[in-house]
N, C-alpha and C positions, 0 to 999 in steps of 0.2 A: 433336418428339414426346416426347422424353425430357427431363425436368427435370434440370438439373445438381445433383448431390448435393453439398451443402456440409457439411463436417465441421468442427465447432467446435474451438476451441483446446484445450479440456480433453480431448476424445476423442483428439485428435492426440497430446497429451502422454502420455496413458495408453497409447496404441498404441506410441509411441516407447519408453517405459520397458519395456513387455512385450517388444517386439522386442529391445531391448538385453539384457535378462535371458536371452532365449532364444538369442541369437547370441553372447553374450560368451564362452561357454565353448567354442565350436566354430569361431569365425571364425579364419582363418589370420592370422598375425602381420602380414602385409603389409596385409590389410584393416583390422586394428586400428590400424596406424600411419597409414593413409590417413585414417581418421576422427579419430585423434588430431591429425593435421595441421589438419583443418578446425576442431576444437575449439580448438586453439592460436591460429589466425588469428582466429576469431570472438571468442574471449575477449579477445585484444589489441585488437580493434576496439571491443568493449564498453568497455574501460578508456579508450580514446581518446575515445569518444562521451560518457561519463558527465559530464565537466565541461561539454560543450556542452549536454547535457540540462538540467543545473542552471541554466545561464545562460539558455537558450532558454525554459524554463518559468517560472522564478522572477522574472526581470526584468520581463516584461510583467504577471505577476500582481501584483507589488508596485505597479507603476505604475498599474494599473487600480484597485486598492483605494484608492490615494492620490487618484487623480483623482476618484473618485465617493464620496469619504469623506462619511459622514453618520452620524447617531446609530445608525440601524438597522443599517447596514453594519458599523460598527465594533463594535457590540455582538454581532452575529451571528458575525463573524470571531473575536472574543475568546472567545466561548463555545465555538465549534467547536475552537479551538486548545486551550483548557483541558480540554475534554472528551476530546480525542484524547490529550493528555499524561497525564491521569489514567487513561485506559484502558490506556495503555502501562505505567504504574507498577503498576496492578492486575495486568496480565498478567505483569510481571516478578516481583513478589513471590509470586504464585500459582504460577508456573512453577518458581521457585527452591525453593518448599516442596514441590511435588507431584512434579515430574519426576524428581528423583534416585531415587525409589522405583520409577519406571516404566522407568528406563533402567539396566539392570544393568551391572555393571562389564565383563562380557564383551562388551557391545555397543559399547564405546568404540572409536571409529575414529580412528586417528592421522591428522591432516590431511596429514602429509607422505607417508603411504602411498597417498593417493588420487591416481591419475593418473600416478605415476612408473613403473609397471610397463611402460608402453608409451610409447616416444619417438616424436614426430612425425618425418616425413621432413625437414621444415624448418619454420621459423617466421618470421614477419615482425614485426619490432618496430614498434609504433605508440605512441610516447611521447605522453601527453596534452599539450595545449598549456598547461594549468594543472593544479595539484593541486587537491584537493577544497576545502581551506580557502580558497585563492585564488579559486576559482570562486564560493564562497558569498559571500565579502567583495565581490568584483566585482559579483555579482548584486544585493546589497543597496545598494551605492553607486549603481549605475546605476538600479535600480528606484526608490529614494527620490529620486534626483536628477530623474528623469523625472516623478515624482509631484508635485514642488513647483516645477517650472520648465516654461515653455511650449515644450518641445523637441519639436515635432511630427515633425521629421525622424527623431529617435531612436525615437519611438513607432512610426512607420511601419516603420522598419528592424526593430525587435524584434518587431513584430506579424508581419511576413513571416518573420523568423527562427523564431518559434514555429511557424508553419505548416510550415516546412522540418523542424524537429525532430519535430513531431507526425507528419508524413508519413514520416519516417525510422523512427520507432518503429512506426507502423501498417503500413507497407508493406515494411519490410526486417527490422527486429529481431524483431517478433512472429512473422511467418511462418517465420523461421529458428530460432526458439526450440525447437520440437520436435526438429529435427535436432541442435541443440547439446546438448539434454538427452539425446538418444539417444547421442551420442558420449561424454558424461560417464558415463552409466550403463553403456555398453559397457565402458569402461575399468575402472569399479568392479566389474563382474561378472567381468572377467578377473582382477582382483586378489582376488576373493572377498568383497567388501564390500557389494554392492548389496542382497542379501536381508536382511542384518543391519540395514542402514539402514532399509529399508522396513518390516520388522517393528516396529522401535521407533516409527517415525512413525505407523503404523497404530494403535498403542496410545495415542498422545497426541492424535490427532485428536478423539476423543470428549471429552477434557478441554478442548481449545480451544473446541469447540462449547459445552460447558457454561459456559465463561467468558464467551462471547458472550451467552448467555441471562442470566447473573447481572448482567453489565454493563448490559444493557437494563433489568433490574429496578431497578438503582441509578439509572439515568438518569431513569426515570419516577417513582421515589420522590421524587427531587429536584424534578422538574417538577411533580408532584402537590402537594408541599409549597409550592412557590412560587405555583402557581395555585389552591391550596386545593381540589383535586379528588382523587377516588379514583384512586391510581396504577395499580391493577390494571385498572380499567375503561378508563383511558386507554391502557394497553398493549394490552389486548384490542382496542380500537378500531383499532390500527395493524396487526393481524394480516393483513388483506388486502394491505397494502403489503409486509409481510414475505414473504408467500407469492408475490407477484408478482416480487419481487426474487430469490427463490430460483429461479424459473423463467427469468427473463431474464438474471440476473447483471449487470444494468445499472442504475445509479442513475438515469441520464437517462431510460431507458425506463419507469421506475417512477414518474416525477414525477406524472403524472395521478392515479394511485391514491393516492400519498402525500399529494397536495394534497387530494383528496377526503376521506380519512380524518382529516387534520389539521383540516379545517373541521368535520367531525362531532364532533371532540373539543372544539369550542368556541373555536378560534382565530379571530380576526377575519380577514375575507377579505383585507384589505390587507396584513396581516402575513404570512399564509400564502402569498399569491401572491409575496411578496418572499423570504421565508426559505426555503421549500421548494426552489425552483430553485437558489438560491445554495448551500444546504447539499448539494445533489446533487453539487457540484463541490469543496466545501472541507471538509465534515464527514465525516471518515473514521476514527472510533474503532475500528470493526470491523477495518479494514485495519491500523491501528497495533497493535491487540491481537494480531492474527494474526502480523504480522511479528516483533514482540517475542517472542512465545511460541516461534515456530519458531527464532529466533536463540538463545534460551536453551537449547532442546533440542539444537540442533546443537553448541553449545559444550560442553555436558555430554557429548555422545557422543564428542567429539574430545579431551576433557580440556583444553580451552582455559581459561585462568584468566579470571575476570571478577568484577566487584564492582559495588556499587550506584552508585559514582561513574562508572564507565564507562558503565553503562546510563542514568544520568541524562543524560549528554551525548548519548547515542544517541537517547533518547526525545524530548528537547527539540528536537533537530535533525530527527528524523523528523516531528514535528508540523508543522514549517515545510514540509518536503518534501510532506507529505500535503495541505496547503492549496494549494500551488502546482501540483502535478502531476496530480491525478486527472482533469482535463479530457481527458487523452489516455489511450486504452485501454492498460493496462499501465504507465501513467506512474508510479504510486506505487512499484511494486517496482523499476522502472528507476532512478528517482531515489534510492531507498533503497540501491541497490548502492554508491553513493559512500560513504555513512557506514557501511555494513556492512564495507566494506574499510578505510576510514581510522580508524574508531573501534574496531570490534570485531576487525579483523584478518582478515576473511574472505578466503580465496583463491578462485581461479577455480572450482574444483569446489564449494566451499561456496556460492558465489553461484548456480551452476546449480541446486543443490538447493533453495535458497531460492525461486528463480523457480518451480520445479516445484511445491513445496509451496504457494506463494501461489496459483497458478492452480488447483490441485486443490481448495483450500478457498475459491475465489473467491466462490461463490454465497452461502454463509452469512455471509461477511464483508460482502458488498454488502448482504445483507438486514439485518444489524445496523446498517450505516451509515444506510440509508434509514428504518428504524424509529426510530432515534434522532433523525432530522430532526424528527419530530413532537414530541419532547420539547424540542428547541431552540426550535421555534416557540412552544410553550406558554410557555416562560420569557421569550422576547423579547416576546411579546404582553403578558404580565403586567407586565413592567418598563416597557414603553411606556405602558400604561394608568396606572401609578403616576406616571410622569413627566408625562403629560398632566394628571393630576389635580393634581399639585403646581404645575404652571404655571398652572392655572385658579385655584387658591387664591391664588397670588401676585398674579395680575392682578386678582382681586376685592378683595384687600386694598389 
């Protein structure tokens, strides 16, 4: 008689943060230590799983791309990667210029102060099987090797391994994230830092949203120049896809609308039917922009040193992660934890904050991704037409 009420991930995280702020100042120390124990164990588990996530998602992704390599596929993947990387650099330089004026000196949070006020009852060490660099190198070696050799046994193994990793993320890590974030914010509230952090990030969310809009305009200006069409009209044509993605927070669920609007923008049916579903899983400029912006803000708040060389390595690596991981819900931010730690030096509490911020802004990040898919389809379609025309002229001559 009664329907089961399902609460989405975002509401659960908002509830977890609110409860942590409400209870952090009144909970007995024994309770704080209990939740600090869970936080420590789950954080160690995440560090153990991250290399497995890299291998489980990237190896089959590279193998699949290599196996079905073709002109349209290679072109679409290249455009998706370049667009994501450029979005990351746009986010970095904009954040570096704007955020210091929005993050006052008194809002700085020393990373070493977060989480040390409460000690866990015990902890369980879970050293990863590989470090991040070794995982990435191994993923590329195996993926490229499988792409260019008829090793069906390995393909089957890593296909099954990807299902295991996807299931682990979907059924274990994602459901436990609200509790993990509750534990982190509980400790931060106890140490007096949570409200300071939230006030700062509420101030920069509007800036990150504005960056998404500006980047969409840049994407469609480029697409309009390539296709010789009015970019504003093209962007306006994708508004239904943007609105649908805001409501669903899912690139896959928005594919029918994205495809429909892309066709209305004049993309040929064969190209649209190929590019739009593919870009739903590999084209993530909105996610890259969001992760890069939040990383800069968090480093500014904590007084962590950074420079353009550091973020160049981070953004170029994040572009690879974004192409390989988004087929799994939460896969992008889960895979990004590896390079947030290894390249930017993020600790456990920093990573939890990044997860919370990523999910809070998930809807308009996804909306930016799927809207940009229409721009990619326009560019691919125009380049294909030019290639076909050139081939026709060669055959005639």
